[in-house]
Biotite code that builds the C-alpha atoms (Angstrom):
import biotite.structure as struc

atoms = struc.array([
    struc.Atom([52.450, -41.341, -76.424], chain_id="A", res_id=1, res_name="MET", atom_name="CA", element="C"),
    struc.Atom([49.836, -43.187, -78.816], chain_id="A", res_id=2, res_name="ILE", atom_name="CA", element="C"),
    struc.Atom([51.701, -46.736, -77.940], chain_id="A", res_id=3, res_name="GLY", atom_name="CA", element="C"),
    struc.Atom([51.791, -45.397, -73.970], chain_id="A", res_id=4, res_name="TYR", atom_name="CA", element="C"),
    struc.Atom([47.586, -45.772, -74.488], chain_id="A", res_id=5, res_name="TYR", atom_name="CA", element="C"),
    struc.Atom([47.339, -48.220, -76.547], chain_id="A", res_id=6, res_name="VAL", atom_name="CA", element="C"),
    struc.Atom([49.423, -50.849, -73.825], chain_id="A", res_id=7, res_name="MET", atom_name="CA", element="C"),
    struc.Atom([47.460, -49.028, -71.118], chain_id="A", res_id=8, res_name="ALA", atom_name="CA", element="C"),
    struc.Atom([44.138, -49.244, -72.945], chain_id="A", res_id=9, res_name="GLY", atom_name="CA", element="C"),
    struc.Atom([45.368, -53.654, -72.717], chain_id="A", res_id=10, res_name="LEU", atom_name="CA", element="C"),
    struc.Atom([46.072, -53.342, -69.511], chain_id="A", res_id=11, res_name="VAL", atom_name="CA", element="C"),
    struc.Atom([42.978, -51.685, -67.958], chain_id="A", res_id=12, res_name="PHE", atom_name="CA", element="C"),
    struc.Atom([41.149, -54.738, -70.578], chain_id="A", res_id=13, res_name="LEU", atom_name="CA", element="C"),
    struc.Atom([42.805, -57.021, -69.136], chain_id="A", res_id=14, res_name="ILE", atom_name="CA", element="C"),
    struc.Atom([42.343, -55.901, -65.476], chain_id="A", res_id=15, res_name="SER", atom_name="CA", element="C"),
    struc.Atom([39.139, -55.387, -65.815], chain_id="A", res_id=16, res_name="MET", atom_name="CA", element="C"),
    struc.Atom([38.714, -59.094, -66.957], chain_id="A", res_id=17, res_name="TYR", atom_name="CA", element="C"),
    struc.Atom([39.988, -60.374, -64.612], chain_id="A", res_id=18, res_name="VAL", atom_name="CA", element="C"),
    struc.Atom([38.775, -58.059, -61.453], chain_id="A", res_id=19, res_name="SER", atom_name="CA", element="C"),
    struc.Atom([35.287, -58.847, -63.069], chain_id="A", res_id=20, res_name="ASN", atom_name="CA", element="C"),
    struc.Atom([35.898, -62.983, -63.084], chain_id="A", res_id=21, res_name="LYS", atom_name="CA", element="C"),
    struc.Atom([37.235, -62.958, -59.581], chain_id="A", res_id=22, res_name="LEU", atom_name="CA", element="C"),
    struc.Atom([33.821, -61.457, -58.136], chain_id="A", res_id=23, res_name="LYS", atom_name="CA", element="C"),
    struc.Atom([32.328, -63.765, -60.279], chain_id="A", res_id=24, res_name="SER", atom_name="CA", element="C"),
    struc.Atom([33.913, -66.189, -58.883], chain_id="A", res_id=25, res_name="LYS", atom_name="CA", element="C"),
    struc.Atom([33.740, -65.087, -55.377], chain_id="A", res_id=26, res_name="PHE", atom_name="CA", element="C"),
    struc.Atom([29.791, -65.473, -55.913], chain_id="A", res_id=27, res_name="THR", atom_name="CA", element="C"),
    struc.Atom([29.885, -68.570, -57.160], chain_id="A", res_id=28, res_name="LYS", atom_name="CA", element="C"),
    struc.Atom([31.927, -69.745, -54.353], chain_id="A", res_id=29, res_name="TYR", atom_name="CA", element="C"),
    struc.Atom([29.555, -67.691, -51.486], chain_id="A", res_id=30, res_name="SER", atom_name="CA", element="C"),
    struc.Atom([27.273, -70.000, -53.056], chain_id="A", res_id=31, res_name="LYS", atom_name="CA", element="C"),
    struc.Atom([29.148, -73.223, -51.338], chain_id="A", res_id=32, res_name="VAL", atom_name="CA", element="C"),
    struc.Atom([28.130, -72.738, -47.520], chain_id="A", res_id=33, res_name="HIS", atom_name="CA", element="C"),
    struc.Atom([30.549, -74.948, -45.352], chain_id="A", res_id=34, res_name="LEU", atom_name="CA", element="C"),
    struc.Atom([29.071, -78.709, -43.947], chain_id="A", res_id=35, res_name="GLN", atom_name="CA", element="C"),
    struc.Atom([31.293, -76.996, -40.689], chain_id="A", res_id=36, res_name="ASN", atom_name="CA", element="C"),
    struc.Atom([29.313, -74.239, -40.442], chain_id="A", res_id=37, res_name="GLY", atom_name="CA", element="C"),
    struc.Atom([32.049, -72.018, -39.214], chain_id="A", res_id=38, res_name="MET", atom_name="CA", element="C"),
    struc.Atom([32.082, -68.380, -40.514], chain_id="A", res_id=39, res_name="SER", atom_name="CA", element="C"),
    struc.Atom([34.959, -66.573, -41.903], chain_id="A", res_id=40, res_name="GLY", atom_name="CA", element="C"),
    struc.Atom([35.601, -64.785, -37.996], chain_id="A", res_id=41, res_name="LYS", atom_name="CA", element="C"),
    struc.Atom([35.086, -68.667, -36.913], chain_id="A", res_id=42, res_name="GLU", atom_name="CA", element="C"),
    struc.Atom([37.817, -70.336, -39.736], chain_id="A", res_id=43, res_name="ILE", atom_name="CA", element="C"),
    struc.Atom([40.803, -67.282, -39.370], chain_id="A", res_id=44, res_name="ALA", atom_name="CA", element="C"),
    struc.Atom([40.697, -67.405, -35.573], chain_id="A", res_id=45, res_name="GLU", atom_name="CA", element="C"),
    struc.Atom([41.307, -71.591, -35.854], chain_id="A", res_id=46, res_name="LYS", atom_name="CA", element="C"),
    struc.Atom([43.835, -71.035, -37.985], chain_id="A", res_id=47, res_name="MET", atom_name="CA", element="C"),
    struc.Atom([45.667, -68.423, -36.125], chain_id="A", res_id=48, res_name="LEU", atom_name="CA", element="C"),
    struc.Atom([45.327, -70.668, -33.158], chain_id="A", res_id=49, res_name="SER", atom_name="CA", element="C"),
    struc.Atom([46.105, -73.603, -34.759], chain_id="A", res_id=50, res_name="ASP", atom_name="CA", element="C"),
    struc.Atom([49.325, -71.975, -35.875], chain_id="A", res_id=51, res_name="ASN", atom_name="CA", element="C"),
    struc.Atom([50.315, -70.422, -31.713], chain_id="A", res_id=52, res_name="GLY", atom_name="CA", element="C"),
    struc.Atom([49.370, -67.599, -32.830], chain_id="A", res_id=53, res_name="ILE", atom_name="CA", element="C"),
    struc.Atom([48.315, -65.574, -30.175], chain_id="A", res_id=54, res_name="THR", atom_name="CA", element="C"),
    struc.Atom([48.976, -61.887, -30.519], chain_id="A", res_id=55, res_name="ASP", atom_name="CA", element="C"),
    struc.Atom([46.358, -61.396, -33.743], chain_id="A", res_id=56, res_name="VAL", atom_name="CA", element="C"),
    struc.Atom([43.030, -60.002, -33.754], chain_id="A", res_id=57, res_name="GLN", atom_name="CA", element="C"),
    struc.Atom([40.669, -60.997, -36.421], chain_id="A", res_id=58, res_name="VAL", atom_name="CA", element="C"),
    struc.Atom([38.289, -57.301, -37.219], chain_id="A", res_id=59, res_name="ILE", atom_name="CA", element="C"),
    struc.Atom([35.279, -56.263, -39.087], chain_id="A", res_id=60, res_name="SER", atom_name="CA", element="C"),
    struc.Atom([36.424, -53.924, -42.276], chain_id="A", res_id=61, res_name="THR", atom_name="CA", element="C"),
    struc.Atom([34.029, -52.061, -44.625], chain_id="A", res_id=62, res_name="PRO", atom_name="CA", element="C"),
    struc.Atom([33.736, -52.542, -48.416], chain_id="A", res_id=63, res_name="GLY", atom_name="CA", element="C"),
    struc.Atom([33.556, -56.126, -50.339], chain_id="A", res_id=64, res_name="MET", atom_name="CA", element="C"),
    struc.Atom([37.175, -57.832, -51.378], chain_id="A", res_id=65, res_name="LEU", atom_name="CA", element="C"),
    struc.Atom([38.787, -54.902, -48.458], chain_id="A", res_id=66, res_name="THR", atom_name="CA", element="C"),
    struc.Atom([40.182, -57.889, -46.596], chain_id="A", res_id=67, res_name="ASP", atom_name="CA", element="C"),
    struc.Atom([43.730, -57.822, -45.294], chain_id="A", res_id=68, res_name="HIS", atom_name="CA", element="C"),
    struc.Atom([46.011, -58.121, -42.637], chain_id="A", res_id=69, res_name="TYR", atom_name="CA", element="C"),
    struc.Atom([48.083, -55.670, -41.288], chain_id="A", res_id=70, res_name="ASN", atom_name="CA", element="C"),
    struc.Atom([51.061, -56.101, -39.840], chain_id="A", res_id=71, res_name="PRO", atom_name="CA", element="C"),
    struc.Atom([51.938, -52.406, -37.710], chain_id="A", res_id=72, res_name="ALA", atom_name="CA", element="C"),
    struc.Atom([48.333, -53.434, -35.178], chain_id="A", res_id=73, res_name="ASN", atom_name="CA", element="C"),
    struc.Atom([48.544, -56.738, -35.599], chain_id="A", res_id=74, res_name="LYS", atom_name="CA", element="C"),
    struc.Atom([44.985, -57.844, -37.366], chain_id="A", res_id=75, res_name="THR", atom_name="CA", element="C"),
    struc.Atom([43.619, -60.152, -39.411], chain_id="A", res_id=76, res_name="VAL", atom_name="CA", element="C"),
    struc.Atom([41.197, -57.325, -41.278], chain_id="A", res_id=77, res_name="ASN", atom_name="CA", element="C"),
    struc.Atom([38.195, -59.418, -43.534], chain_id="A", res_id=78, res_name="LEU", atom_name="CA", element="C"),
    struc.Atom([35.269, -57.619, -44.941], chain_id="A", res_id=79, res_name="SER", atom_name="CA", element="C"),
    struc.Atom([32.000, -57.879, -43.804], chain_id="A", res_id=80, res_name="GLU", atom_name="CA", element="C"),
    struc.Atom([30.834, -60.633, -45.544], chain_id="A", res_id=81, res_name="GLY", atom_name="CA", element="C"),
    struc.Atom([33.233, -62.437, -45.321], chain_id="A", res_id=82, res_name="VAL", atom_name="CA", element="C"),
    struc.Atom([33.892, -62.678, -41.724], chain_id="A", res_id=83, res_name="TYR", atom_name="CA", element="C"),
    struc.Atom([29.755, -63.081, -41.112], chain_id="A", res_id=84, res_name="GLN", atom_name="CA", element="C"),
    struc.Atom([29.414, -65.760, -44.122], chain_id="A", res_id=85, res_name="GLN", atom_name="CA", element="C"),
    struc.Atom([29.863, -69.657, -43.550], chain_id="A", res_id=86, res_name="ARG", atom_name="CA", element="C"),
    struc.Atom([31.214, -70.477, -47.456], chain_id="A", res_id=87, res_name="ASN", atom_name="CA", element="C"),
    struc.Atom([33.918, -71.714, -49.414], chain_id="A", res_id=88, res_name="ALA", atom_name="CA", element="C"),
    struc.Atom([34.880, -68.229, -50.876], chain_id="A", res_id=89, res_name="ALA", atom_name="CA", element="C"),
    struc.Atom([35.018, -66.734, -46.826], chain_id="A", res_id=90, res_name="ALA", atom_name="CA", element="C"),
    struc.Atom([37.005, -70.018, -46.039], chain_id="A", res_id=91, res_name="ALA", atom_name="CA", element="C"),
    struc.Atom([38.949, -69.074, -48.788], chain_id="A", res_id=92, res_name="ALA", atom_name="CA", element="C"),
    struc.Atom([39.565, -65.356, -48.033], chain_id="A", res_id=93, res_name="VAL", atom_name="CA", element="C"),
    struc.Atom([39.886, -65.973, -43.966], chain_id="A", res_id=94, res_name="ALA", atom_name="CA", element="C"),
    struc.Atom([43.256, -68.811, -44.535], chain_id="A", res_id=95, res_name="ALA", atom_name="CA", element="C"),
    struc.Atom([44.890, -66.163, -46.919], chain_id="A", res_id=96, res_name="HIS", atom_name="CA", element="C"),
    struc.Atom([44.565, -63.273, -44.789], chain_id="A", res_id=97, res_name="GLU", atom_name="CA", element="C"),
    struc.Atom([45.755, -65.471, -41.953], chain_id="A", res_id=98, res_name="CYS", atom_name="CA", element="C"),
    struc.Atom([48.375, -66.530, -43.994], chain_id="A", res_id=99, res_name="GLY", atom_name="CA", element="C"),
    struc.Atom([49.927, -63.558, -43.677], chain_id="A", res_id=100, res_name="HIS", atom_name="CA", element="C"),
    struc.Atom([49.982, -63.746, -40.127], chain_id="A", res_id=101, res_name="ALA", atom_name="CA", element="C"),
    struc.Atom([51.929, -66.832, -40.094], chain_id="A", res_id=102, res_name="VAL", atom_name="CA", element="C"),
    struc.Atom([54.411, -65.344, -42.976], chain_id="A", res_id=103, res_name="GLN", atom_name="CA", element="C"),
    struc.Atom([54.589, -61.692, -40.300], chain_id="A", res_id=104, res_name="HIS", atom_name="CA", element="C"),
    struc.Atom([54.844, -64.887, -37.261], chain_id="A", res_id=105, res_name="ALA", atom_name="CA", element="C"),
    struc.Atom([57.500, -67.107, -39.029], chain_id="A", res_id=106, res_name="LYS", atom_name="CA", element="C"),
    struc.Atom([59.527, -63.727, -40.799], chain_id="A", res_id=107, res_name="ALA", atom_name="CA", element="C"),
    struc.Atom([58.754, -64.786, -43.892], chain_id="A", res_id=108, res_name="TYR", atom_name="CA", element="C"),
    struc.Atom([61.642, -62.693, -46.032], chain_id="A", res_id=109, res_name="SER", atom_name="CA", element="C"),
    struc.Atom([59.555, -61.694, -48.486], chain_id="A", res_id=110, res_name="TRP", atom_name="CA", element="C"),
    struc.Atom([57.359, -60.124, -46.535], chain_id="A", res_id=111, res_name="LEU", atom_name="CA", element="C"),
    struc.Atom([59.945, -58.616, -44.268], chain_id="A", res_id=112, res_name="LYS", atom_name="CA", element="C"),
    struc.Atom([61.215, -57.384, -47.097], chain_id="A", res_id=113, res_name="MET", atom_name="CA", element="C"),
    struc.Atom([58.099, -55.698, -49.305], chain_id="A", res_id=114, res_name="ARG", atom_name="CA", element="C"),
    struc.Atom([57.173, -54.164, -45.113], chain_id="A", res_id=115, res_name="SER", atom_name="CA", element="C"),
    struc.Atom([60.868, -52.812, -44.933], chain_id="A", res_id=116, res_name="ALA", atom_name="CA", element="C"),
    struc.Atom([60.367, -50.905, -48.814], chain_id="A", res_id=117, res_name="ILE", atom_name="CA", element="C"),
    struc.Atom([56.377, -49.983, -47.863], chain_id="A", res_id=118, res_name="VAL", atom_name="CA", element="C"),
    struc.Atom([57.256, -46.149, -46.884], chain_id="A", res_id=119, res_name="PRO", atom_name="CA", element="C"),
    struc.Atom([59.122, -45.513, -49.720], chain_id="A", res_id=120, res_name="MET", atom_name="CA", element="C"),
    struc.Atom([56.944, -46.853, -52.121], chain_id="A", res_id=121, res_name="VAL", atom_name="CA", element="C"),
    struc.Atom([54.309, -44.972, -50.355], chain_id="A", res_id=122, res_name="GLY", atom_name="CA", element="C"),
    struc.Atom([56.520, -41.546, -51.493], chain_id="A", res_id=123, res_name="VAL", atom_name="CA", element="C"),
    struc.Atom([57.063, -42.984, -54.829], chain_id="A", res_id=124, res_name="ALA", atom_name="CA", element="C"),
    struc.Atom([53.600, -43.298, -55.908], chain_id="A", res_id=125, res_name="SER", atom_name="CA", element="C"),
    struc.Atom([52.729, -40.120, -54.965], chain_id="A", res_id=126, res_name="LYS", atom_name="CA", element="C"),
    struc.Atom([54.878, -38.684, -56.642], chain_id="A", res_id=127, res_name="LEU", atom_name="CA", element="C"),
    struc.Atom([56.352, -40.421, -59.259], chain_id="A", res_id=128, res_name="SER", atom_name="CA", element="C"),
    struc.Atom([53.476, -38.905, -61.796], chain_id="A", res_id=129, res_name="ASN", atom_name="CA", element="C"),
    struc.Atom([54.244, -35.747, -61.382], chain_id="A", res_id=130, res_name="PHE", atom_name="CA", element="C"),
    struc.Atom([57.566, -35.716, -61.853], chain_id="A", res_id=131, res_name="VAL", atom_name="CA", element="C"),
    struc.Atom([57.378, -38.027, -65.290], chain_id="A", res_id=132, res_name="ILE", atom_name="CA", element="C"),
    struc.Atom([54.686, -35.490, -66.198], chain_id="A", res_id=133, res_name="MET", atom_name="CA", element="C"),
    struc.Atom([57.011, -31.957, -65.648], chain_id="A", res_id=134, res_name="ALA", atom_name="CA", element="C"),
    struc.Atom([60.416, -34.145, -66.646], chain_id="A", res_id=135, res_name="GLY", atom_name="CA", element="C"),
    struc.Atom([57.892, -34.349, -70.043], chain_id="A", res_id=136, res_name="LEU", atom_name="CA", element="C"),
    struc.Atom([57.134, -31.212, -70.405], chain_id="A", res_id=137, res_name="VAL", atom_name="CA", element="C"),
    struc.Atom([60.115, -29.624, -69.520], chain_id="A", res_id=138, res_name="LEU", atom_name="CA", element="C"),
    struc.Atom([61.909, -31.497, -71.811], chain_id="A", res_id=139, res_name="ALA", atom_name="CA", element="C"),
    struc.Atom([59.325, -30.895, -74.250], chain_id="A", res_id=140, res_name="ALA", atom_name="CA", element="C"),
    struc.Atom([61.443, -27.240, -74.592], chain_id="A", res_id=141, res_name="SER", atom_name="CA", element="C"),
    struc.Atom([65.437, -28.674, -74.633], chain_id="A", res_id=142, res_name="GLY", atom_name="CA", element="C"),
    struc.Atom([65.188, -28.203, -70.481], chain_id="A", res_id=143, res_name="SER", atom_name="CA", element="C"),
    struc.Atom([68.163, -30.179, -69.227], chain_id="A", res_id=144, res_name="LEU", atom_name="CA", element="C"),
    struc.Atom([66.627, -30.521, -65.851], chain_id="A", res_id=145, res_name="LEU", atom_name="CA", element="C"),
    struc.Atom([63.457, -32.004, -67.421], chain_id="A", res_id=146, res_name="GLY", atom_name="CA", element="C"),
    struc.Atom([65.565, -34.518, -68.377], chain_id="A", res_id=147, res_name="GLN", atom_name="CA", element="C"),
    struc.Atom([67.261, -35.191, -65.167], chain_id="A", res_id=148, res_name="THR", atom_name="CA", element="C"),
    struc.Atom([62.876, -34.873, -63.492], chain_id="A", res_id=149, res_name="LEU", atom_name="CA", element="C"),
    struc.Atom([61.802, -37.627, -65.834], chain_id="A", res_id=150, res_name="PHE", atom_name="CA", element="C"),
    struc.Atom([64.723, -39.721, -64.864], chain_id="A", res_id=151, res_name="LEU", atom_name="CA", element="C"),
    struc.Atom([63.859, -39.106, -61.188], chain_id="A", res_id=152, res_name="ILE", atom_name="CA", element="C"),
    struc.Atom([60.163, -40.108, -62.024], chain_id="A", res_id=153, res_name="GLY", atom_name="CA", element="C"),
    struc.Atom([61.421, -43.350, -63.813], chain_id="A", res_id=154, res_name="ILE", atom_name="CA", element="C"),
    struc.Atom([63.140, -43.845, -60.678], chain_id="A", res_id=155, res_name="ILE", atom_name="CA", element="C"),
    struc.Atom([60.147, -43.051, -58.391], chain_id="A", res_id=156, res_name="LEU", atom_name="CA", element="C"),
    struc.Atom([57.822, -45.416, -60.460], chain_id="A", res_id=157, res_name="PHE", atom_name="CA", element="C"),
    struc.Atom([60.576, -48.306, -60.530], chain_id="A", res_id=158, res_name="ALA", atom_name="CA", element="C"),
    struc.Atom([60.439, -48.837, -57.166], chain_id="A", res_id=159, res_name="MET", atom_name="CA", element="C"),
    struc.Atom([56.260, -48.848, -57.224], chain_id="A", res_id=160, res_name="THR", atom_name="CA", element="C"),
    struc.Atom([56.808, -51.671, -59.651], chain_id="A", res_id=161, res_name="THR", atom_name="CA", element="C"),
    struc.Atom([59.856, -53.660, -57.801], chain_id="A", res_id=162, res_name="LEU", atom_name="CA", element="C"),
    struc.Atom([56.813, -53.195, -54.816], chain_id="A", res_id=163, res_name="PHE", atom_name="CA", element="C"),
    struc.Atom([54.416, -54.808, -57.723], chain_id="A", res_id=164, res_name="ALA", atom_name="CA", element="C"),
    struc.Atom([56.916, -57.980, -58.206], chain_id="A", res_id=165, res_name="PHE", atom_name="CA", element="C"),
    struc.Atom([58.136, -58.639, -54.600], chain_id="A", res_id=166, res_name="ILE", atom_name="CA", element="C"),
    struc.Atom([54.110, -58.990, -53.262], chain_id="A", res_id=167, res_name="THR", atom_name="CA", element="C"),
    struc.Atom([53.426, -61.755, -55.828], chain_id="A", res_id=168, res_name="LEU", atom_name="CA", element="C"),
    struc.Atom([55.531, -64.506, -53.674], chain_id="A", res_id=169, res_name="PRO", atom_name="CA", element="C"),
    struc.Atom([54.114, -62.622, -50.496], chain_id="A", res_id=170, res_name="VAL", atom_name="CA", element="C"),
    struc.Atom([50.737, -63.539, -52.189], chain_id="A", res_id=171, res_name="GLU", atom_name="CA", element="C"),
    struc.Atom([51.214, -67.053, -53.773], chain_id="A", res_id=172, res_name="PHE", atom_name="CA", element="C"),
    struc.Atom([52.596, -67.640, -50.326], chain_id="A", res_id=173, res_name="ASP", atom_name="CA", element="C"),
    struc.Atom([49.738, -67.059, -47.905], chain_id="A", res_id=174, res_name="ALA", atom_name="CA", element="C"),
    struc.Atom([47.419, -68.604, -50.892], chain_id="A", res_id=175, res_name="SER", atom_name="CA", element="C"),
    struc.Atom([49.749, -71.801, -50.356], chain_id="A", res_id=176, res_name="LYS", atom_name="CA", element="C"),
    struc.Atom([49.823, -72.049, -46.781], chain_id="A", res_id=177, res_name="ARG", atom_name="CA", element="C"),
    struc.Atom([45.675, -70.969, -46.583], chain_id="A", res_id=178, res_name="ALA", atom_name="CA", element="C"),
    struc.Atom([45.200, -74.028, -48.961], chain_id="A", res_id=179, res_name="LEU", atom_name="CA", element="C"),
    struc.Atom([47.459, -76.288, -47.353], chain_id="A", res_id=180, res_name="VAL", atom_name="CA", element="C"),
    struc.Atom([46.025, -75.413, -43.726], chain_id="A", res_id=181, res_name="TRP", atom_name="CA", element="C"),
    struc.Atom([42.708, -76.216, -44.980], chain_id="A", res_id=182, res_name="LEU", atom_name="CA", element="C"),
    struc.Atom([43.252, -79.727, -46.669], chain_id="A", res_id=183, res_name="GLU", atom_name="CA", element="C"),
    struc.Atom([45.807, -80.983, -44.133], chain_id="A", res_id=184, res_name="ASP", atom_name="CA", element="C"),
    struc.Atom([42.732, -79.919, -41.235], chain_id="A", res_id=185, res_name="LYS", atom_name="CA", element="C"),
    struc.Atom([39.887, -81.259, -42.500], chain_id="A", res_id=186, res_name="ASN", atom_name="CA", element="C"),
    struc.Atom([38.178, -77.907, -42.681], chain_id="A", res_id=187, res_name="MET", atom_name="CA", element="C"),
    struc.Atom([36.965, -78.385, -46.192], chain_id="A", res_id=188, res_name="VAL", atom_name="CA", element="C"),
    struc.Atom([35.082, -80.708, -47.911], chain_id="A", res_id=189, res_name="THR", atom_name="CA", element="C"),
    struc.Atom([36.999, -81.519, -50.839], chain_id="A", res_id=190, res_name="GLN", atom_name="CA", element="C"),
    struc.Atom([34.477, -79.712, -53.364], chain_id="A", res_id=191, res_name="GLN", atom_name="CA", element="C"),
    struc.Atom([34.709, -76.399, -50.719], chain_id="A", res_id=192, res_name="GLU", atom_name="CA", element="C"),
    struc.Atom([38.328, -76.534, -51.346], chain_id="A", res_id=193, res_name="LEU", atom_name="CA", element="C"),
    struc.Atom([38.005, -77.072, -54.902], chain_id="A", res_id=194, res_name="SER", atom_name="CA", element="C"),
    struc.Atom([36.436, -73.664, -54.878], chain_id="A", res_id=195, res_name="GLY", atom_name="CA", element="C"),
    struc.Atom([38.680, -72.107, -52.235], chain_id="A", res_id=196, res_name="ALA", atom_name="CA", element="C"),
    struc.Atom([41.424, -72.585, -55.021], chain_id="A", res_id=197, res_name="LYS", atom_name="CA", element="C"),
    struc.Atom([40.122, -71.200, -57.539], chain_id="A", res_id=198, res_name="ASP", atom_name="CA", element="C"),
    struc.Atom([39.112, -68.033, -55.976], chain_id="A", res_id=199, res_name="ALA", atom_name="CA", element="C"),
    struc.Atom([41.924, -67.645, -55.298], chain_id="A", res_id=200, res_name="LEU", atom_name="CA", element="C"),
    struc.Atom([43.785, -68.106, -58.131], chain_id="A", res_id=201, res_name="LYS", atom_name="CA", element="C"),
    struc.Atom([42.189, -65.559, -59.610], chain_id="A", res_id=202, res_name="TRP", atom_name="CA", element="C"),
    struc.Atom([43.107, -63.464, -56.228], chain_id="A", res_id=203, res_name="ALA", atom_name="CA", element="C"),
    struc.Atom([46.414, -64.545, -57.149], chain_id="A", res_id=204, res_name="ALA", atom_name="CA", element="C"),
    struc.Atom([45.802, -63.088, -61.068], chain_id="A", res_id=205, res_name="ARG", atom_name="CA", element="C"),
    struc.Atom([44.722, -59.751, -60.248], chain_id="A", res_id=206, res_name="THR", atom_name="CA", element="C"),
    struc.Atom([48.595, -58.864, -58.565], chain_id="A", res_id=207, res_name="TYR", atom_name="CA", element="C"),
    struc.Atom([50.235, -60.688, -61.587], chain_id="A", res_id=208, res_name="VAL", atom_name="CA", element="C"),
    struc.Atom([48.404, -58.640, -63.936], chain_id="A", res_id=209, res_name="VAL", atom_name="CA", element="C"),
    struc.Atom([49.144, -55.390, -61.795], chain_id="A", res_id=210, res_name="ALA", atom_name="CA", element="C"),
    struc.Atom([53.064, -56.400, -62.208], chain_id="A", res_id=211, res_name="ALA", atom_name="CA", element="C"),
    struc.Atom([53.194, -56.917, -65.720], chain_id="A", res_id=212, res_name="ILE", atom_name="CA", element="C"),
    struc.Atom([51.071, -53.346, -66.681], chain_id="A", res_id=213, res_name="GLY", atom_name="CA", element="C"),
    struc.Atom([53.662, -51.548, -63.956], chain_id="A", res_id=214, res_name="SER", atom_name="CA", element="C"),
    struc.Atom([56.418, -53.660, -65.828], chain_id="A", res_id=215, res_name="LEU", atom_name="CA", element="C"),
    struc.Atom([55.578, -52.190, -68.969], chain_id="A", res_id=216, res_name="ALA", atom_name="CA", element="C"),
    struc.Atom([54.393, -48.800, -67.995], chain_id="A", res_id=217, res_name="THR", atom_name="CA", element="C"),
    struc.Atom([58.712, -48.529, -66.902], chain_id="A", res_id=218, res_name="LEU", atom_name="CA", element="C"),
    struc.Atom([59.788, -50.262, -69.953], chain_id="A", res_id=219, res_name="LEU", atom_name="CA", element="C"),
    struc.Atom([58.201, -47.557, -72.328], chain_id="A", res_id=220, res_name="TYR", atom_name="CA", element="C"),
    struc.Atom([59.152, -45.382, -70.160], chain_id="A", res_id=221, res_name="PHE", atom_name="CA", element="C"),
    struc.Atom([62.556, -46.097, -69.992], chain_id="A", res_id=222, res_name="ILE", atom_name="CA", element="C"),
    struc.Atom([62.506, -46.546, -73.896], chain_id="A", res_id=223, res_name="MET", atom_name="CA", element="C"),
    struc.Atom([60.853, -42.510, -73.892], chain_id="A", res_id=224, res_name="MET", atom_name="CA", element="C"),
    struc.Atom([64.066, -41.677, -72.013], chain_id="A", res_id=225, res_name="PHE", atom_name="CA", element="C"),
    struc.Atom([66.072, -43.399, -73.937], chain_id="A", res_id=226, res_name="LEU", atom_name="CA", element="C"),
    struc.Atom([64.991, -41.346, -77.436], chain_id="A", res_id=227, res_name="ASP", atom_name="CA", element="C"),
    struc.Atom([65.520, -38.046, -76.019], chain_id="A", res_id=228, res_name="ARG", atom_name="CA", element="C"),
    struc.Atom([68.552, -38.167, -75.326], chain_id="A", res_id=229, res_name="ARG", atom_name="CA", element="C"),
])
């Protein structure tokens, strides 16, 4: 288990670094005020309109960096700061979340795939660690049931890992759509666009770190299972 703790600690440190870097970038670009004077809400509504999307509502949600698109009720949820502020960071986040709405409207394959497995992943994420630990405890006493539970837990965890990797193209594509629209529609200056690109780059890295961490943990569990056979 020492190897697992070392690996988990390393992933945690990298994750913290990327998270802190992301927060500092958004703080930095929150000071780059948009020359067009538009708020995050107005940016979002304009991007939706330009893409012919009329059935998606832009609403405010509590918290910081809690922004997301909800395909179930077709809402672009912007954190209070992004919703109200008029800066490069707000523009980047608002346009990115609308990128997901555009994906939904255009039936983007990776988003459809991710949405289809959300219910299963929700169950798997709640059960996997419990099943794995139960399997390990029972397997330590030589129980065949323990080995079986451990394998089931690994399969459940693999589903969450798969979800993490499917999320990557979804997030990168949403950022690409956002940046292309911001530039093509002259919504931002080159300086503002540069800030938006940098902010979204660090946001994407949080998903990359999460996916790599999940894969590393999965491989570790698989090696443990093979060693116990």
